[in-house]
Each structure stands twice: as structure tokens, then as C-alpha cells.
C-alpha positions in Angstrom: 106.5 190.2 188.5 106.3 192.6 185.6 105.1 192.4 182.0 105.2 189.0 180.3 106.8 190.6 177.2 109.5 193.1 177.9 111.9 195.3 175.9 114.5 192.6 175.9 114.1 190.0 173.2 113.9 186.3 174.2 117.3 184.9 174.9 116.5 181.5 173.3 113.8 182.5 170.8 114.0 179.4 168.5 114.0 177.0 171.5 111.1 178.9 173.0 109.2 178.7 169.7 109.7 174.9 169.8 108.5 174.7 173.4 105.5 176.8 172.7 104.6 174.8 169.6 104.8 171.6 171.8 102.7 173.3 174.5 100.0 174.3 172.0 99.8 170.8 170.7 99.8 169.4 174.2 97.0 171.6 175.2 94.9 170.5 172.2 95.4 166.9 173.3 94.5 167.7 176.9 91.3 169.5 175.8 90.4 166.7 173.5 90.9 164.1 176.3 88.7 166.0 178.7 86.0 166.4 176.1 86.1 162.7 175.3 85.7 161.9 178.9 82.7 164.3 179.2 81.2 162.8 176.0 81.5 159.3 177.3 79.8 160.3 180.5 76.9 161.8 178.5 76.7 158.7 176.4 76.6 156.3 179.4 74.0 158.6 181.0 71.8 158.4 177.8 72.0 154.6 177.8 71.1 154.6 181.5 68.2 156.9 180.9 67.0 154.7 178.0 67.3 151.5 180.0 65.3 153.1 182.9 62.7 154.3 180.3 63.2 157.9 181.4 62.1 160.7 179.1 64.9 162.3 177.2 64.1 166.0 176.7 65.2 167.6 173.4 65.1 171.4 172.8 64.4 173.1 169.5 68.0 172.6 168.3 67.9 168.9 169.0 70.4 169.1 171.8 69.9 167.0 174.9 69.1 169.2 177.9 68.9 166.7 180.7 72.4 165.5 180.7 75.0 166.3 183.3 77.8 168.7 182.1 80.7 168.1 184.4 83.1 171.0 184.7 86.1 169.2 186.2 87.9 166.3 184.6 88.4 164.4 187.8 84.6 164.4 188.4 84.0 163.3 184.9 86.4 160.4 185.2 84.8 159.3 188.5 81.4 159.3 186.9 82.7 157.6 183.8 84.5 154.8 185.6 81.6 154.4 188.0 79.6 153.4 184.9 82.2 151.1 183.4 84.1 148.2 184.8 87.7 149.3 185.2 90.6 147.5 186.6 92.8 149.2 189.2 95.7 149.5 186.7 93.4 151.3 184.3 92.2 153.7 187.0 95.9 154.4 187.8 96.5 155.3 184.2 93.5 157.6 184.1 94.5 159.3 187.4 98.0 159.9 186.0 96.4 161.2 182.7 94.2 163.6 184.7 97.3 164.9 186.6 99.1 165.2 183.4 96.2 167.1 181.8 96.3 169.5 184.7 100.0 170.1 184.5 99.7 170.8 180.7 96.8 173.2 181.2 98.2 175.1 184.2 102.0 174.8 183.9 102.7 173.7 180.3 104.1 177.1 179.2 105.5 178.2 182.6 109.2 178.8 181.9 109.5 182.2 183.6 110.9 185.3 182.0 111.4 184.6 178.3 114.0 187.3 178.0 116.2 185.6 180.7 115.4 181.9 180.6 118.3 179.7 179.6 118.5 176.7 177.3 119.0 174.2 180.1 115.8 175.4 181.9 113.8 175.3 178.7 114.9 171.7 177.9 114.3 170.5 181.5 110.8 172.0 181.3 110.2 170.4 177.8 111.2 167.0 179.3 108.6 167.4 182.1 106.0 168.4 179.5 106.9 165.4 177.4 106.5 163.0 180.4 103.1 164.6 181.1 102.1 164.2 177.4 103.0 160.6 177.4 100.9 159.9 180.5 98.1 161.8 178.9 98.4 159.8 175.7 98.1 156.5 177.7 94.9 157.7 179.4 93.6 159.1 176.1 94.3 155.8 174.4 92.0 154.0 177.0 89.2 156.5 176.7 89.4 156.5 172.9 89.1 152.7 172.9 85.9 153.0 175.1 84.6 155.6 172.7 85.3 153.4 169.7 83.5 150.5 171.3 80.5 152.8 172.0 80.4 154.2 168.4 81.4 151.0 166.6 80.2 148.1 168.8 80.5 145.5 166.0 84.0 146.4 164.8 87.3 145.2 166.2 89.5 147.7 167.9 92.3 149.1 165.6 95.1 147.4 167.4 97.8 148.9 165.2 96.6 152.4 166.1 96.4 151.5 169.8 99.9 150.1 169.8 101.3 153.1 167.9 99.4 155.9 169.6 101.8 157.0 172.3 104.7 157.1 169.8 102.5 159.0 167.3 101.6 161.6 170.0 105.2 161.9 171.1 106.3 162.5 167.5 103.6 165.0 166.7 104.2 167.1 169.8 107.9 166.8 170.2 109.4 165.6 166.9 110.5 169.1 166.0 113.0 169.1 168.9 115.0 166.4 167.2 117.2 164.6 169.7 117.4 167.4 172.3 114.9 165.7 174.6 115.7 162.0 174.0 118.1 161.4 176.9 115.5 161.1 179.7 112.3 160.0 178.0 113.1 157.7 175.1 112.7 154.6 177.2 109.6 155.8 178.9 107.2 155.5 176.0 104.9 152.8 177.4 102.7 150.5 175.6 99.0 150.9 176.3 97.3 148.7 178.9 
């Protein structure tokens, strides 16, 4: 293994630019999903502390200092789903979303030597990334609904947004590829649970 950038220019510079744009947007979604999960754990912990009449300590900046700050998404989801009633199907979606988040964070941009990588390899990797993003979107859709219920307990869920969410995510992250990725993933955009 040598330098990540070399004297030779990228063989597929435009296609790599498209991939890296998708990777950046995917990473944003992965980070937002993880932060939502952590936020939900903190919220449920606050409710639990309030119900038990525990003291909630505030520092000078008004930030809550007694709340758990999980570092790993899997731990956060376990804590979160331990507080909420979740069917097995929902747990499976959340597990897949966690794995997808990890793929995006750790392998999303891993295409090898950019001066030698070929179009076929880039497109195959983009399709794997797209599958991961769709699984992440399904999990994010669930956690977002929980968050909406927590923030807006008297309002109905925005069903049109829930139904459209996976397709919106797919278009935002991969729309700039045009039809290049459609052959394997077009039918896999699942409706939310």
C-alpha cells in the first residue's frame, strides 16, 4: 500500500466524483441516524428519571450532565429498544440499519487505488452502497417516527413523508448517477414497516 493520491490521475474521475458525492451524503445520513438514536435514548432516560423523581442535574450551560452518552450505535439501539416496545420485524430493520451504517462509515469510499479502479468495480461498489443506504433509510424512518411522536405527541405522523422517505433518500444520494445503478436495486426500495 502506498499513497492514496499518486502521480497518475484517476482513471474514472467523473464516475469517482459521483461515487464520492454519494458516499458523503450517505455518511451524513449515517451520522444523523446514529445521533437520532442517541437523542432518543437520552429522551427516554429523562422521562424515566422524571417518573422515578430522580434529580436531573444541570450545569451552568443548561446541559444535562447525568445522561448516558453511548459511543456505539449497537449499544444505543439496544438501550433504546429496551425502553420502547418493538416488534421483531422492527428490530430486524434496526439491526440491518446498524450494519448498513457501519458499512457506510467504514467501507463506503473503499474502492481501492483511484488511479487504477475500473468503471465496473466503481458501479458494483456504488450498488452495494445503495443497498446499504436503503437499509439505513428504513431504520432511520422508524427512529424518525419515534422521535416525531416524542416531540409532537398530539400530532398525526406525516404518512406521506413516511411512505416517500426511502425513495427521497435514494434520489438525493444516488439520483446523479442516472440509470447506471438501476439494474439491481430499482425493485428493492421497500416500503417502511
